N, C-alpha and C positions, 0 to 999 in steps of 0.2 A: 235470567235474573243474575244480578251481580252478587258476589260473596258478601259485600258490605250490606246488601239488603237482607240477606239471611241472618246476619249477626244482630239485626234489630230484634229478633225473636229469642235470643239467648246466646250463650257461649257456643262456639262452633264445636267444642268438645262434647256438647250435650244434645246437639241436633243431628239426627241421622239423615243421610242423603239417599241411601239405598238399603233395602231390607229384603231378606228372603221372604217369600210369600207362598202360602199354600191355602187350600180350601178350608183348613181348620181356623185360619185367621180371618180370611175374607173370601167368601164364596162369590167371586167375581164372574165365574163362568168363562174365563179366558181359555183360549185354546192351549193345550199342553200344561195347564195349571196343575201343580203337584197336589196329590190328595192329602199328603202328610209331610212333615219336615223332611227335606231331602238329605239332611246331615244326621239322621238318626233321631234323637230326641231334642236336638238344638237347632236354633236358627241364628243367622248372623245379621248384624247391622253394620253398615259402613258409614262413618261419620264424616262431616265436612272437613275435619282436620286430618283425614285419611287413616284414622285408627279403626279397628274392627272389634266389636264385642259380640259374644255369643249369649243367647238367652234361651230359657226353656219355657214352655207353656205358651200362652197367648198374650201375655202382658209384656210388650216389647221393651219397657223401660227398666225391667228387673234383669240385670246382667248376671251371668255366672261369675262368681269370684274365683 
């Protein structure tokens, strides 16, 4: 997928490309899936413009200020 195709869905600063995942967010049954957040009480999202935000809980769109 080209980056220009991603930008059709919103600003690249608002769309994350990669996120921490554990079984509290999605019980996918993947091998070596973490049972809880691996960074303590926070998880990270990497966005398409290369910035990273941390968030708590299971709602990935609410970043820690």
